[in-house]
N, C-alpha and C positions, 0 to 999 in steps of 0.2 A: 687654157694657156695657149699662147702663140709663140712660135719660133720662126723668126724672120718672115712674119706675116702669114704663116700657115698654122692651122690648128695643130696642137701637139700630136694628137692621134694620127692625123694625116701624115705629118712629118715622119713619125717613127715608122709607119707602114712603108712610105716611100723609101726611107733609108734602107730598111731591111730587104726590100725587093730589088731596088735599082742599084744599090751601091756595089761596085766591084773593087773600088779603091777608096780608102784602105780596107783591108779585110776586117770586118766587124765580128768580134767574138764577145758573147755575153756569158759571164761566169758567175756562179753562185755556189753556196754550200760551204763545206769545209775546205781547208787548204788543199787537202788531197784531191777532193772532187774538182775544185777549180783548176788545179794544175793539170790533172789528167785530161780534162775537157779542153784546156788550152793546147796542150801538146797534140792531142788527137786532131783537133780542128785545124791547127796550123802546121801539121806535120811536114808537108812539102815545102812550105815557106821557111820553116826552121832549117831543114836540110839544105836548102839553097843559100840561106844566110850563112850557115857554117862554111859551106864551100867557098862563098865569096870572101870570107875572112881568113881562110887558111893561108893564102900568100901574105896577107897583111900581118898576121901573127908572127910570121918569120921563124917559126919553131917547129921542130919535129913533133910528132904525136906524143912520143914519150916525154919530151921536155915540157910540152904543153900540159900534159896530165899533171906533172909535178908542179908546174907554175900555178895551177888553180887551187892546189891543196890548201895553202895557208888562207886563201880567201874563203874557201868552203868552211874551214874551222871557225872563222870569225862570224860568217853568216849563221851557222848552226848555233853558235853560242848566244848571239845578240838578237837574232831575228829568226827563232826556230820555226815560226809559222811560215815565213817566206822560204826557208830551207825546205820545209815539207812540200811547199808548192813547186819548188824547183825539181825535187825528186820526182814528183808526180808528173811534171811536164816531160821529163825524160822518159818515163814509162809510157805516157800517152803518145809521144812522138816516136817511140821505139829507138831512141838514141841513148848512148852512154851518158851518164850524169856529167862527166867531166866536160863533154862538149856543150851541154846546156850551161854549165858554169863558165866555160870560156866565153860564150856569147854575153853573159851577164857581167863578165870582167873584161870585156874587150877593150874598153877605154884604157884601163891600166896596163893590160898586156901589150897592146899596140904601141902605147906610149913608150914603154920600156924598149921594145924592139926597134922603134924608130930612132931612139937616141943611140942605141948600139950601132945601128946601120949608119947613122950620120957620122959617128966617130970612126967607123971603118973606112968611110970614103972621104974623110977629112972635110965633112960638111960643116961650115962655120955656123950656119943658122940652125943649130939643133933645136932651138926653141920654136921655130916656125911651125904653125899649125896648118895642116892640109885642108881642113874644112872648117869654116868659121861661121858662127851664128851670132845674131844680133837680137837682144832683148830690150824691149821698151815697156814702160808702165806709165799709166795715167792714174795717179792715186785718187783723184777726186771722182773719176767717172763711176767705178774703178775698173780698169782694163789691164790685163797682162798679155803681152804680144811677143811673138818670136818668129824669126826665120830659123829653119833647120837646114844646115848645109852639110853634105856628106857625099860619099861615093855614089855615083849615079846608078850603079847596079842595085842599090838598096831601095830606090824609089818605088818600084812596083811591088816590093815585098812588105810594105809598111802595114802595121796592124793597129786597130783601135779597139782597146779592151774596155768593156763595161764590167766592173767587178763589184758585186754585192757580197760583202763579207759578213761572217757571223760575229767577228770580233771588232769591227770598226765601221767607218763610213763607207758609202758607195763611192766609187771613183770611176772616172773616165780617163784613160791615158793613151796617148799616141806614142807608139813604141815600135821596136824592131821585133821580128819573130823570135819567140822563145825568151824574150827579155821581159822582166817583171814590170818595168815602168820607165817612163821618160818624161815628157811634157804632159801635164795633167791637171785635173779639176776634181775636187771632192765635194761631197754633200755637206761637209763641215764649213763650206764657204771659203775654200782655199783653192787658189790657182798656183801652179808651180811651173817654172821654166828653168832651162839649163844651158849654161855656157861652159865649154871645156877651156881650161886655162893651161899654162905651161910655165916652166921656170925651174922646177925641181922634179926629181923622180922619187916619189914617196915609197916608204916601205908598205908591204901589204896591210890592208885594213878593210873596212867595209867598202865594197866597190860602189862606184858612182850610181849605177842603175838600180842597185838594191837600196841604196840610201834614199834615192828620190821616191821610190815606192813606199818605203817606211815613213818618210816625212809626209807623204800625201795622207797618211792616216792620222796626223796630229791635229787635234781640235784647236789648239792655241799655240802661240809662240812660246809660252812657258813650257809646254809639253815637248816641243821641238828642242828647246834649249836643254832640257833635262836629259833627253836621249843623247844629244850631241856630247854632253859632258861625261858620259859613261862609256861610249862606244869608241874603239880604235878606228880612226878614219884613214882611208887609203886613197881618197879621191884627190883630184886637183881640178877644181871646178868652182863655178859660181852658181848657186841655186837661189833663184829669186822667188819669194813667196808673197803672195798678196791674199790676205784674209779679208773677207767681207766685214768682219766685226772688229778686227785688230790692226788693220793697216798693212803697209808694205815693209818687208824685211829682206835683207840681203845676207846670204851666207856664202862667204868665200872660204874654201877649204884647200889647204896645201899639206896633204898628208896628215900628221898629227896636229897641225896648227889649224885653227879656224877663227873666223871673225863673223859673228852673228849680230847684226845691228838693225834697228828700225830706221827706215828712210822716211824723212819728212818732206822731201821735195815733191812738188806736184807732178813733175815730169822726171822720169828716171830712165837711164840707158846703161846697159852693160854689154860689153863685147868680149874680147878674149885676152885681156890683160888685167892684172890685179889693180883694184882701186883702193882696197882697204888694207890688206896684209902687206907688210914691208918686203915684198919680193920684187926684184928689179926686172922689169920688162921694158926694154928700151924701145923708143919709137922707131928706131931703125929695124930692129928685129920683128916688131909687131906693127908694121906700117899699115896693114889692112885694118887691124883692130882699132888703132888710133883714128884712122880716116873715117871709119864707120861711126865711131862714137861722135866725132865732130860733126859729121853730116846729119845725124839724127837731132843733135842740139840745134843745128841750123834750121831744121824744119819744125822744131818744137813750137807749141805744145800739141798733144793729141787731145781732142775733145769729143771724139765719137768713134764708133766702130769703123765707119766708112773711111774716116781720116787715117786711122791706124793702118788700115789695109793699104792705103796709098804709101804710107811710110815703109811698110814691109815690102812693097813692090818697087821701091826706089832703085833704079839701075844706073844712076849717074856716077861718073868718076872712074878712076882706075881700080878702086876697091868698092864695088857696089854692094849695097845691103842685099839686094836680090840678084844673084849671080847666075848667069848661064854657064854651061859646062866648060871647065878649064882643065888642062892636063896637070897632073901632079905625079911626081915620082918618089916622094919621100917614103910613102908607106910600103911600097913593094919594090924591092931591089930589082932593077932591070926591067920592070914592068910598069908601063904608064897607065895610070888610072885617071878618071875624070871626076872632078868635084863640082857640085852645083848646089843651088838652093833647091831642096827637095820638097819643102813644105813651108807654108806660112800659116801661123795660128794666132787667133785672137780669142782670149778668154774673158768673159764678163762675169765677175763673181756676184754681182747683184742678181743677175738673171740665171746664173748657173749654166751658162751656155759656152760652147766652144765652136768657133768658126774656123774652117779649115780650107785652104786652097793648095792644090797640088803643084809642086814644081815652081819654076821661075817665070812661066809664061804669063803675060799680062791678061790673057783671056781665060785663065783657069777658072773653072766653075767653083762657086762658093758652096761649101757643104757645112752642115751644122749639126750639133748634138747637144742634148741637155743631160746633166748629171742626174 
């Protein structure tokens, strides 16, 4: 086998020896064994990630402990093997379980805190998202591609997990320290990407990053649909799934409501406003999201990995797909943070490969991995 022109064995050796970003962690065995190894190997990264998020959470420790409880109950009931993994991560990292849970529920907790803050300071644009990602897919090739935009302090902390489970497929997922999953690829021939959306504040349900890890284990769209029909959802996001054998699917989630549909367009784009669920996201409030959607369709279509990388590196306009650091104050009251494109990913489900470039810089090195 070749990966980007290199023999597979050579590539894997070079990755393990030379890579310092992202932190590569290979996990296997039971949920408890996987979780403990994850927590132990990523301990310092997890501690730093939690410290980074404390101001963004905007809650005291006591309130934060209480805030994660309903999510923990739902995870334990509907994803017991993932709850066991989270418990073991906390043991391996030597951190309280509620802190690990807070990291895995950070999307939901930060979103609630941001809206409360916006109301307190009479911020009209409460729906505005501080860090915005762009997803594109080429159904015929087939490729699923994404930029990931977030707080710049998280860039150096990113983790790439290779997970071989006893109960499901092998997965590769690019994620945050201590978090079960984010953008990923499975040996079932599935690639998965993630956009955070806005417009409502859902009640607690299965949190976004636990949901994407669970969905990475689904062998078919029918299996995903079955799980979605029984679990209480608490995310507000779009999860795009491209199966090698079943095609492209879009899942929009707004709390208990979701829309899961097959996409038959050869070229597909999703940014940070709803396209399927009837939730109002005005172009005024979501100017960046609409602008990036339009820009990608202007450049369409994608026909190769190289071309997709050019799309993801596009820095044109006031709302570029690939964004250099820009200040933002919505997440942390009185504290300015910077938001930027932290990574660009291209997943090829035919080859089972993930291509990864760090940050927004045009000369960023291309890295690769096979599921």
